[in-house]
C-alpha positions in Angstrom: 30.5 -41.3 -9.5 30.8 -45.1 -9.5 33.7 -46.8 -11.2 32.6 -49.3 -13.9 33.7 -52.9 -13.8 35.8 -52.6 -16.9 38.0 -50.0 -15.2 38.5 -52.2 -12.2 39.5 -55.1 -14.4 42.0 -53.0 -16.3 43.7 -52.3 -13.0 44.1 -56.0 -12.4 41.7 -55.9 -9.5 39.8 -59.1 -8.6 36.1 -58.6 -9.2 34.4 -57.4 -6.0 32.7 -60.8 -5.6 36.1 -62.5 -5.2 37.6 -60.1 -2.6 37.5 -61.0 1.1 33.9 -61.1 2.3 32.3 -61.8 5.7 32.5 -65.5 6.3 29.8 -67.4 8.3 26.1 -67.1 8.8 24.3 -64.2 10.3 23.7 -66.3 13.4 27.4 -67.2 13.8 28.7 -63.7 13.3 26.0 -62.0 15.4 26.8 -64.5 18.2 30.4 -63.5 18.1 29.6 -59.8 18.8 27.2 -60.9 21.5 29.9 -62.9 23.3 32.4 -60.1 23.0 30.1 -57.3 24.2 28.9 -59.4 27.1 32.5 -60.3 28.0 33.6 -56.6 28.3 30.4 -55.6 30.1 31.1 -58.3 32.8 34.9 -58.2 33.2 35.6 -54.5 32.4 32.4 -52.6 33.2 31.5 -54.9 36.2 27.9 -55.1 35.1 25.3 -57.7 36.0 25.4 -60.4 33.3 21.7 -60.7 32.9 21.3 -56.9 32.7 24.2 -56.6 30.2 23.0 -59.4 28.0 19.5 -57.9 27.9 20.5 -54.3 27.4 23.7 -54.4 25.4 24.6 -57.8 24.0 22.1 -58.0 21.1 23.0 -54.9 19.2 24.2 -56.8 16.1 22.6 -60.2 16.7 19.6 -60.6 14.4 16.2 -60.4 16.1 15.2 -63.9 15.3 18.0 -65.3 17.4 17.8 -63.0 20.4 15.4 -65.1 22.4 17.4 -68.3 21.7 20.9 -67.2 22.8 22.3 -68.8 25.9 25.6 -68.1 27.6 28.1 -69.4 30.2 30.5 -67.2 32.1 33.8 -68.7 33.1 35.0 -66.3 35.9 38.3 -68.1 36.4 39.3 -68.0 32.7 37.6 -64.6 32.2 35.7 -65.9 29.2 32.1 -65.9 27.9 30.7 -68.7 25.8 27.6 -68.0 23.8 25.4 -70.6 22.3 22.6 -70.9 19.7 21.2 -74.4 19.9 23.6 -77.2 19.8 25.5 -76.2 16.7 26.6 -72.5 17.0 29.2 -71.6 19.7 31.3 -68.4 20.0 33.7 -67.4 22.8 35.3 -64.2 23.9 38.1 -63.8 26.4 39.3 -60.9 28.6 42.9 -59.7 28.1 43.3 -57.1 30.8 44.1 -53.6 29.4 43.3 -54.8 25.8 39.9 -55.8 26.9 38.0 -58.7 25.4 38.3 -60.2 21.9 36.5 -62.9 20.0 38.4 -66.1 20.2 39.7 -67.5 16.9 41.1 -70.8 15.8 44.7 -69.5 15.8 44.7 -67.7 19.1 46.3 -64.3 19.8 49.0 -62.9 17.5 50.2 -60.3 20.0 51.2 -60.2 23.7 48.6 -58.4 25.9 50.2 -56.1 28.4 49.3 -53.6 31.1 49.0 -49.9 30.1 50.3 -47.6 32.8 49.4 -44.0 33.4 52.0 -41.6 34.8 49.3 -39.5 36.5 48.8 -39.5 40.2 45.4 -40.7 41.5 42.5 -38.6 40.3 41.5 -37.6 43.9 44.9 -35.8 44.2 44.4 -33.4 41.4 41.7 -30.8 40.7 39.3 -31.0 37.7 39.9 -31.5 34.8 43.3 -33.2 35.4 41.7 -35.0 38.4 38.5 -35.2 40.2 39.0 -32.8 43.1 36.6 -29.8 43.1 34.6 -31.3 40.4 31.2 -31.1 42.1 28.1 -29.6 40.5 27.8 -25.8 40.4 24.9 -24.2 42.2 24.5 -21.1 39.9 21.9 -22.6 37.7 18.1 -22.9 38.2 17.6 -26.1 40.2 14.1 -26.8 38.8 15.4 -26.7 35.2 18.4 -28.9 35.9 16.1 -31.4 37.5 14.0 -31.3 34.3 17.2 -32.0 32.3 18.0 -35.1 34.3 14.4 -36.3 34.3 14.3 -36.1 30.5 17.8 -37.6 30.0 17.0 -40.6 32.2 13.6 -41.4 30.6 13.4 -45.1 31.6 13.1 -46.6 28.1 16.2 -44.8 26.9 18.4 -46.8 29.3 20.7 -43.8 30.0 23.7 -44.9 32.1 25.6 -41.6 32.5 24.9 -37.9 31.8 27.4 -35.2 32.3 27.3 -31.4 31.5 30.4 -29.2 31.5 29.7 -25.5 31.2 32.6 -23.0 31.0 35.0 -25.8 32.0 33.1 -26.8 35.1 30.9 -29.8 35.7 27.4 -28.4 36.4 25.4 -31.6 36.2 26.3 -35.3 36.6 24.2 -38.4 37.2 24.6 -42.1 36.8 22.2 -45.0 36.7 22.1 -47.5 39.6 25.3 -49.6 39.5 27.2 -47.1 37.4 29.7 -44.6 38.8 32.0 -41.9 37.5 34.7 -44.6 37.1 32.6 -47.1 35.1 34.0 -47.8 31.6 30.9 -47.8 29.4 30.2 -48.9 25.8 30.9 -46.0 23.5 30.7 -47.6 20.1 31.4 -45.2 17.2 32.4 -42.3 19.4 35.8 -44.1 18.9 35.9 -42.8 15.4 36.3 -39.3 16.8 39.0 -40.7 19.1 40.7 -42.0 15.9 40.5 -38.4 14.5 42.1 -37.1 17.7 45.0 -39.5 17.6 45.6 -38.6 13.9 45.5 -35.0 15.0 48.2 -35.7 17.6 50.3 -37.3 14.9 49.8 -34.2 12.7 50.8 -31.9 15.5 53.9 -34.0 15.9 54.7 -33.4 12.2 54.2 -37.0 11.1 51.1 -36.6 8.9 49.3 -33.9 6.9 45.7 -33.7 5.8 46.3 -33.5 2.1 49.1 -36.1 1.7 48.3 -39.3 -0.1 47.4 -41.9 2.4 50.6 -43.9 3.2 49.1 -47.4 2.6 51.5 -49.8 1.0 48.8 -51.9 -0.5 47.7 -49.0 -2.6 51.0 -48.0 -4.1 51.3 -50.3 -7.2 51.4 -48.7 -10.6 48.1 -47.6 -11.9 46.2 -48.2 -8.6 43.6 -45.4 -8.3 43.6 -45.7 -4.5 46.9 -43.9 -4.5 44.8 -40.7 -4.8 43.1 -41.2 -1.5 44.3 -38.6 1.0 44.2 -38.4 4.8 41.5 -35.8 4.3 39.4 -38.2 2.3 39.7 -40.8 5.0 38.9 -38.3 7.8 35.8 -37.2 5.9 34.7 -40.8 5.1 35.0 -40.0 1.4 37.7 -42.5 0.3 35.4 -44.3 -2.1 36.3 -47.7 -0.9 33.6 -50.4 -1.3 32.6 -51.5 2.2 28.8 -52.1 2.5 27.2 -50.6 5.6 23.8 -50.2 7.2 23.4 -46.6 6.1 24.0 -47.4 2.4 20.6 -47.0 0.7 21.2 -50.0 -1.6 22.2 -52.5 1.0 19.7 -55.1 2.3 21.4 -58.0 4.0 21.6 -59.1 7.6 23.5 -56.6 9.8 26.2 -59.0 10.8 27.0 -59.9 7.1 27.9 -56.3 6.2 31.6 -55.6 5.9 31.0 -52.6 8.1 29.8 -54.9 11.0 31.9 -57.9 10.2 34.9 -56.4 12.1 32.8 -56.6 15.3 31.8 -60.2 14.7 34.8 -62.4 13.9 38.4 -63.0 14.9 40.0 -61.3 11.9 42.8 -58.8 11.2 40.6 -55.8 10.8 43.2 -53.6 9.2 44.0 -56.2 6.5 40.3 -56.6 5.8 39.7 -52.9 5.6 42.6 -51.7 3.4 42.2 -54.4 0.8 39.0 -53.0 -0.7 38.5 -51.9 -4.3 37.1 -48.5 -5.2 33.4 -47.9 -5.6 33.6 -44.1 -5.9 36.2 -41.7 -7.1 38.1 -40.6 -3.9 36.8 -37.4 -2.4 33.5 -37.3 -4.3 31.1 -39.3 -2.2 30.6 -39.3 1.5 29.5 -42.7 2.9 29.5 -43.8 6.6 31.8 -46.8 6.4 34.2 -48.3 8.9 36.9 -48.9 6.3 38.0 -45.2 6.4 38.6 -44.8 10.2 40.1 -48.3 10.3 42.5 -47.4 7.5 43.5 -44.3 9.5 44.1 -46.7 12.4 46.3 -48.8 10.2 48.3 -45.6 9.2 48.5 -44.6 12.9 49.9 -48.0 13.9 52.5 -48.0 11.1 53.6 -44.4 11.9 53.9 -45.2 15.6 55.9 -48.4 15.1 58.1 -46.8 12.4 59.4 -44.5 15.1 60.1 -47.5 17.3 57.3 -46.6 19.7 55.0 -49.0 21.5 51.6 -49.0 19.7 49.5 -50.2 22.5 50.6 -47.6 25.0 51.0 -44.7 22.6 47.5 -43.3 23.1 47.9 -43.3 26.8 51.3 -41.6 26.7 50.6 -39.0 23.9 47.0 -38.1 24.6 45.2 -39.6 27.6 47.9 -38.7 30.2 48.0 -35.2 28.9 44.3 -34.5 29.5 43.7 -36.3 32.8 42.4 -39.7 31.5 44.0 -42.5 33.5 42.2 -45.4 31.8 40.4 -45.6 28.5 39.8 -49.1 27.1 40.8 -49.5 23.5 40.0 -53.1 22.6 41.9 -55.0 19.9 41.4 -57.7 17.4 43.5 -60.9 17.8 46.3 -59.2 16.0 46.6 -56.3 18.5 44.9 -53.7 16.2 42.7 -51.1 18.0 39.0 -51.5 17.0 38.4 -47.8 17.6 35.3 -47.8 15.4 33.3 -49.3 18.1 35.1 -51.4 20.7 36.2 -48.5 22.9 35.1 -47.9 26.4 35.4 -44.8 28.6 33.8 -43.0 31.5 31.6 -40.0 31.1 34.3 -37.8 32.6 36.9 -39.3 30.1 34.6 -38.3 27.2 34.0 -34.9 28.9 37.7 -34.2 28.9 38.0 -35.1 25.2 35.1 -32.7 24.5 36.9 -30.0 26.5 40.0 -30.5 24.4 38.0 -29.6 21.3 36.2 -26.8 23.0 39.6 -25.3 23.8 40.7 -25.6 20.2 43.1 -28.5 20.8 45.0 -26.7 23.6 45.3 -28.2 27.1 46.8 -26.3 30.0 48.7 -24.1 27.6 50.1 -27.0 25.5 48.8 -27.4 21.9 48.0 -31.1 21.4 46.1 -30.7 18.1 47.2 -28.6 15.1 45.9 -25.1 14.7 42.8 -25.3 12.5 42.2 -28.9 13.3 39.0 -28.4 15.4 37.7 -26.1 12.6 38.4 -28.9 10.1 36.6 -31.6 12.0 33.6 -29.4 12.6 33.3 -28.1 9.0 30.9 -29.9 6.6 32.6 -32.2 4.2 31.9 -31.2 0.6 31.5 -34.8 -0.5 28.4 -35.3 1.7 25.0 -34.4 0.4 24.0 -32.6 3.6 26.0 -30.6 6.1 25.9 -33.4 8.7 29.5 -34.8 8.6 32.9 -33.2 9.1 36.1 -35.0 10.0 35.0 -38.1 11.9 32.6 -35.9 13.8 28.9 -35.4 13.2 27.6 -31.9 12.7 24.4 -30.1 13.7 24.1 -28.6 10.3 20.4 -29.6 9.8 19.4 -28.8 13.4 19.0 -32.4 14.6 20.0 -31.4 18.1 18.2 -28.7 20.0 21.4 -26.6 20.2 23.0 -23.9 18.0 24.2 -24.8 14.5 27.9 -24.6 15.5 27.4 -27.8 17.6 29.4 -30.9 16.6 29.6 -34.2 18.3 30.9 -37.7 18.6 28.2 -40.3 18.1 27.9 -44.0 18.7 25.3 -46.8 18.5 22.7 -46.8 21.2 22.6 -43.1 21.6 26.2 -42.4 22.8 27.1 -38.8 22.4 29.8 -36.3 23.3 28.5 -32.9 22.2 30.6 -29.8 21.8 28.9 -26.4 21.5 31.4 -23.6 21.2 28.9 -20.8 21.2 27.5 -21.9 24.6 30.9 -23.0 26.0 29.3 -26.4 26.6 30.1 -30.1 26.5 27.4 -32.7 27.1 28.1 -36.4 27.5 25.3 -39.0 27.3 26.1 -42.7 27.6 23.6 -45.5 27.6 22.9 -49.1 26.8 22.2 -50.0 23.2 18.8 -51.6 23.8 17.5 -48.1 24.6 18.7 -46.6 21.4 15.3 -46.1 19.8 14.4 -43.7 22.7 17.8 -42.1 23.4 17.7 -39.3 20.8 14.3 -38.1 21.8 15.1 -38.1 25.5 18.5 -36.4 24.9 17.0 -33.7 22.8 14.3 -33.0 25.4 17.1 -32.7 28.0 19.1 -30.4 25.7 16.1 -28.1 25.4 15.8 -27.7 29.2 19.5 -27.3 29.4 19.5 -24.4 27.0 16.8 -22.7 29.1 18.9 -23.2 32.2 22.0 -21.7 30.7 
């Protein structure tokens, strides 16, 4: 149900056309994302610049500009400058454990700092808290496992990492040349499921509940219908906030000009941009894949962490990653120090495998409950507001059989074919990471690999 303009006016909202919109041309914005993605690929993932620019940098840059873009890498300043002709320039700079961010006219509004893990080196602890005794299992048919890897690494799909965990043990693992088990790789929207996990941690700690009204100060004025948006609505991408995205059937504008993509393309305060949206749909009635909902949850998360006098930047490491054997997971920020966990998040295949195991184990790790009872059921149950049973709580669902796995399968998904797949009935976690330029081939190659994997199990 769409709210009519007269209702919006009666609530003293500005008309949608006058609210904050993406600023700049599609070329300018797309070039910003190119510079940022290339910066992280070089300085964090240690990839070859030409390979990274070709296979990852162009995901948001419009096709008509892709052959024209040029770039310069300043290794001393750890900065990437990207150019389109003589008039369009964007830069991105590396800030250590906060990764890269697009440079803006006013610089950084926070102090980057190192994030320390309390865990001993991974080679001193056994899997899954470390990497000892994590070698592949030999109980499975070798020929079928070879077929799994051959399908997963179909050349056009640009698969970078493939990991299979069965009954808690790694049974299959392979990396593309130049990639290792320690390489932080592009993960894109799998970070939305990471946002869900951090919200789950906050719920387990008694700070939030699913059905409470979202604690967003900007929505609390008298008569504001956004007051009715709950944590559940945000988790199910059903807030109703207007935030045009590429999956919206009525949207036909350049990718970089969409609000959904703008957060990856300019040096803005992503939380401020996301929460200051008017309603398009009644909360809880219409499921739409839009970045405003997980970003609003990120805003709530930051406010909750800082209200308890805790350090926001190190909280995920302390309260989640250290507890499940992850020593480094790159969560990049905007210039204001806000995590952009809807897409600018980087992890190793084993990191994502550990996160998948946490869900496979119903939110319990080594006897400690990290996520509330019933939370894994919630994220893996179809949201009533979606037309098809394909989305739960910031996780995608296999409700229509898209994956060649049982229907109870649910998964984290990101652009370019990033996947962390959880299949409870098979006691299985599968991680597939790759470069975005191979995205058109990734789903087909992955599904073929999953078919062989089912046979092997």
